[in-house]
C-alpha positions as CSV (number, residue, x, y, z in Angstrom):
1,X,118.1,94.8,106.2
2,X,115.2,93.5,108.5
3,X,113.1,90.7,106.8
4,X,109.5,90.9,108.3
5,X,105.7,89.5,108.0
6,X,102.8,91.6,109.3
7,X,99.4,90.3,109.1
8,X,96.8,92.8,107.9
9,X,93.1,92.4,107.7
10,X,90.6,91.8,105.1
11,X,86.8,92.1,105.5
12,X,85.5,88.6,105.2
13,X,89.4,87.5,104.6
14,X,91.6,85.2,106.2
15,X,95.0,87.8,107.9
16,X,96.6,88.8,104.7
17,X,100.1,88.9,104.9
18,X,103.0,91.3,103.6
19,X,106.0,91.1,103.5
20,X,108.2,94.3,104.7
21,X,111.5,94.6,104.1
22,X,113.2,97.5,105.9
23,X,117.1,99.0,104.2
24,X,116.7,102.4,106.8
25,X,114.2,104.1,108.7
26,X,114.2,107.1,107.0
27,X,114.7,105.9,103.6
28,X,111.8,105.8,100.9
29,X,109.3,103.0,101.7
30,X,107.7,101.9,97.6
31,X,104.3,100.2,98.7
32,X,103.6,97.3,95.8
33,X,100.6,96.9,93.8
34,X,100.4,94.1,91.5
35,X,99.2,93.6,88.3
36,X,95.8,91.3,88.3
37,X,96.5,87.3,88.7
38,X,99.7,88.2,88.9
39,X,101.2,86.5,92.6
40,X,103.0,88.4,94.6
41,X,106.1,86.1,94.5
42,X,106.4,87.0,90.8
43,X,107.6,90.8,92.0
44,X,110.4,89.7,93.9
45,X,113.0,90.3,91.8
46,X,112.0,93.8,91.5
47,X,111.7,93.8,95.1
48,X,115.4,92.5,95.7
49,X,116.4,95.3,93.2
50,X,114.9,98.2,95.3
51,X,116.1,96.6,98.1
52,X,119.9,96.4,96.8
53,X,119.2,100.3,95.9
54,X,118.7,101.0,99.8
55,X,114.4,101.4,99.3
56,X,112.3,99.8,102.2
57,X,109.6,97.8,100.1
58,X,105.5,96.4,101.1
59,X,104.5,93.6,99.5
60,X,101.3,92.0,99.7
61,X,99.1,89.5,97.5
62,X,95.2,91.1,96.2
63,X,92.8,89.6,98.8
64,X,91.4,86.4,98.0
65,X,94.3,85.7,95.3
66,X,98.0,84.4,95.8
67,X,98.4,82.3,99.0
68,X,95.3,84.3,100.4
69,X,92.0,82.6,101.1
70,X,89.3,82.1,101.5
71,X,90.2,82.2,97.3
72,X,87.4,84.5,94.9
73,X,84.8,83.0,94.9
74,X,80.5,83.7,95.0
75,X,80.7,84.1,97.9
76,X,84.2,86.2,98.5
77,X,83.8,89.8,96.3
78,X,85.1,92.9,96.8
79,X,86.1,96.0,94.0
80,X,88.0,98.5,93.4
81,X,87.0,100.9,96.2
82,X,87.4,97.8,99.3
83,X,91.3,98.2,97.9
84,X,91.0,101.5,98.2
85,X,89.4,102.2,101.8
86,X,90.8,98.8,103.4
87,X,93.4,96.9,101.6
88,X,96.3,100.5,100.8
89,X,96.4,102.2,103.5
90,X,96.9,98.6,106.0
91,X,99.9,99.0,103.3
92,X,100.9,102.0,104.3
93,X,100.6,101.8,107.7
94,X,103.4,99.5,108.6
95,X,105.6,102.1,106.3
96,X,108.7,102.5,109.2
97,X,107.6,106.6,108.6
98,X,103.5,106.1,107.6
99,X,103.3,109.6,108.2
100,X,106.0,111.3,106.6
101,X,104.3,111.5,102.8
102,X,107.3,112.7,100.9
103,X,109.4,108.8,101.7
104,X,106.0,106.9,100.5
105,X,105.5,105.4,97.0
106,X,103.0,103.6,95.2
107,X,104.5,101.4,92.2
108,X,101.4,99.7,90.6
109,X,101.4,97.4,87.6
110,X,98.7,97.9,85.7
111,X,96.0,97.2,87.6
112,X,98.3,98.0,90.9
113,X,98.0,101.2,88.8
114,X,94.9,102.6,88.8
115,X,94.7,101.6,91.8
116,X,97.5,104.1,92.9
117,X,96.4,107.0,91.0
118,X,93.0,106.6,92.4
119,X,94.6,106.6,95.5
120,X,96.5,109.7,94.9
121,X,93.5,111.4,93.7
122,X,93.0,111.8,97.9
123,X,96.4,111.2,100.0
124,X,99.3,113.6,99.8
125,X,102.2,110.1,98.6
126,X,104.4,109.5,94.8
127,X,103.1,107.7,92.2
128,X,105.3,105.2,90.0
129,X,102.5,103.3,87.0
130,X,104.6,100.4,85.2
131,X,102.5,99.4,82.2
132,X,99.3,100.8,83.5
133,X,97.2,103.1,81.2
134,X,93.1,103.9,81.5
135,X,90.8,101.1,79.3
136,X,88.8,103.8,78.6
137,X,87.5,102.9,74.6
138,X,88.1,106.6,73.4
139,X,92.5,105.6,74.8
140,X,91.6,103.2,72.6
141,X,92.3,102.3,67.9
142,X,89.8,100.9,66.6
143,X,91.3,97.1,66.5
144,X,91.9,97.9,70.9
145,X,88.2,100.0,71.1
146,X,86.9,96.1,69.9
147,X,89.3,93.9,72.2
148,X,87.8,96.0,75.0
149,X,84.2,95.6,73.9
150,X,85.3,91.5,73.0
151,X,87.1,91.1,76.7
152,X,83.8,93.3,78.1
153,X,81.2,91.1,76.4
154,X,82.6,88.2,77.5
155,X,83.2,89.0,81.5
156,X,80.0,89.9,81.9
157,X,78.5,86.9,80.5
158,X,80.9,84.9,82.4
159,X,80.1,86.5,85.7
160,X,77.0,86.4,86.0
161,X,77.5,82.0,85.2
162,X,80.3,82.0,88.3
163,X,79.8,85.2,90.3
164,X,83.1,85.9,89.6
165,X,85.8,86.2,86.5
166,X,86.6,82.7,85.7
167,X,90.5,84.6,84.3
168,X,92.4,81.3,83.5
169,X,89.8,80.7,81.5
170,X,90.1,83.6,79.1
171,X,93.9,84.8,80.2
172,X,93.2,87.3,82.2
173,X,94.6,86.7,85.7
174,X,92.6,83.9,87.7
175,X,89.9,83.7,89.3
176,X,89.3,87.6,90.1
177,X,86.3,89.3,92.4
178,X,83.2,89.9,90.0
179,X,82.8,93.5,91.9
180,X,86.2,94.5,91.0
181,X,85.5,93.1,87.2
182,X,82.5,94.9,86.7
183,X,84.5,97.6,88.0
184,X,87.5,97.4,85.3
185,X,84.4,97.0,82.8
186,X,82.4,100.3,83.6
187,X,85.7,102.0,83.3
188,X,86.2,100.2,79.9
189,X,83.2,102.0,78.3
190,X,83.4,104.9,80.3
191,X,86.7,106.1,80.0
192,X,86.2,107.6,84.0
193,X,86.8,106.4,87.2
194,X,83.6,108.5,88.4
195,X,81.6,104.6,89.7
196,X,84.7,104.4,92.2
197,X,85.8,107.5,93.4
198,X,83.8,110.8,92.5
199,X,85.0,113.8,92.0
200,X,88.2,113.0,90.1
201,X,90.5,116.0,89.9
202,X,94.1,116.8,88.7
203,X,96.4,115.9,91.3
204,X,100.0,118.0,92.3
205,X,101.6,114.2,93.3
206,X,104.7,113.2,92.1
207,X,103.9,110.8,89.2
208,X,106.3,108.8,87.3
209,X,104.8,106.6,84.3
210,X,107.0,103.2,81.9
211,X,105.3,102.9,78.9
212,X,106.7,99.5,77.5
213,X,107.4,99.6,74.2
214,X,105.6,97.0,72.5
215,X,103.3,96.4,75.0
216,X,99.1,95.8,73.5
217,X,98.0,95.5,76.0
218,X,98.7,99.5,77.5
219,X,99.8,101.3,74.6
220,X,101.3,104.8,75.3
221,X,97.3,106.1,74.0
222,X,96.2,104.2,77.1
223,X,99.2,105.3,79.5
224,X,98.6,109.2,78.5
225,X,94.5,108.9,79.3
226,X,95.5,108.3,83.0
227,X,98.4,110.5,83.3
228,X,95.8,113.5,83.2
229,X,94.9,113.0,86.3
230,X,98.6,114.8,87.4
231,X,99.6,118.7,86.5
232,X,103.6,117.0,85.9
233,X,103.3,113.5,85.7
234,X,107.1,111.9,83.9
235,X,106.4,110.0,81.0
236,X,109.1,107.4,80.2
237,X,109.6,104.5,77.1
238,X,111.2,101.3,77.8
239,X,112.2,98.8,75.1
240,X,113.6,95.1,76.6
241,X,112.5,93.4,73.3
242,X,116.1,93.5,72.4
243,X,116.7,91.5,75.9
244,X,113.8,89.7,76.7
245,X,110.8,88.3,74.4
246,X,106.9,87.7,75.3
247,X,104.5,90.1,76.1
248,X,106.1,93.2,77.2
249,X,103.1,94.5,79.7
250,X,104.4,91.4,82.3
251,X,107.9,89.9,80.9
252,X,109.6,92.7,82.4
253,X,109.0,91.7,85.7
254,X,111.5,88.5,85.5
255,X,114.6,91.5,84.4
256,X,113.9,94.4,86.0
257,X,116.8,95.3,86.5
258,X,116.3,98.9,84.1
259,X,113.2,99.7,85.1
260,X,115.2,100.0,89.1
261,X,117.6,101.8,87.3
262,X,114.4,104.2,86.2
263,X,113.1,104.6,89.4
264,X,116.4,105.2,91.3
265,X,117.2,107.7,89.1
266,X,113.4,109.3,89.3
267,X,113.2,108.9,92.9
268,X,116.6,110.3,94.0
C-alpha cells in the first residue's frame, strides 16, 4: 500500500491536500466526494475498508473546508460548477490510470452524489451515490416540501446577512459557500440542475445508488429523482438501524462495513 499526499490548486485557495492511497496500479480508483459540512477525516473507516478490499482511493476536503484555507467567507466563494470544473478533474488526474475510464469511480455522499451525477453527465465514469437525492420539491411529500421551503428561506436570509451560510447555526454543515448554497436552493425550487449544467441528459454510465432506510434527509422519492439521470441505475436499500442509532443520513460512516460489502459486490 502506498500512502501519498498530493497538492492541488483551486482559485483563490491555498493549496489543497489530497490523500492518495494506492493498493494496486491496475485496481479501480474510488474518488470520495463528501457530504456538505463533513470533513474527509470522518470517512477514514470507509477509506480504509475500501483499501483493504483492494481499491485505490483519492480523498480531499472541499475548498475552504476541513483543514483547507482560507475558510469560506464573504470573500471566498464557489459553486457547484467550480467544483465540477476545477476540483473533481484535478482529483481524477491523481489516479494511477487517470485516462482509464473503466477504472474510475466517483463515490458521492449527499452533496457529493449531486456532484458525481453532474460530472458523469459530461464524462465517462462510474458513480456511486450514498444517502443522496434530488432535493427538488416535487420529489418530497408535503412534510418534506415544507422543510425544504423553510430551509431555502432561512438559507437565503443568512446568506444576505453574512455573505455565506453559517451552517453551524442551523445544523447544516459549517461555513458553506454562498454560491454553493444558492445552487442548492435553486435545485430545491426547480428540481433541475439547468442553472449549473445544461442541457442534461440520460447517461449510460454505470451507477449504484444506496438509500439508507430511515434517512429523512434523502428518502427514496428524492433518490429516485437523481437516478433519472441514468438509463440503468442500480438501486439498493440498506438498513443499519438495528446496528447503529442516530441520523441515518450520515451515521453510516461510523460503521461502513455493510456499505463496503455492497460496493465491492457491485464493482467486482
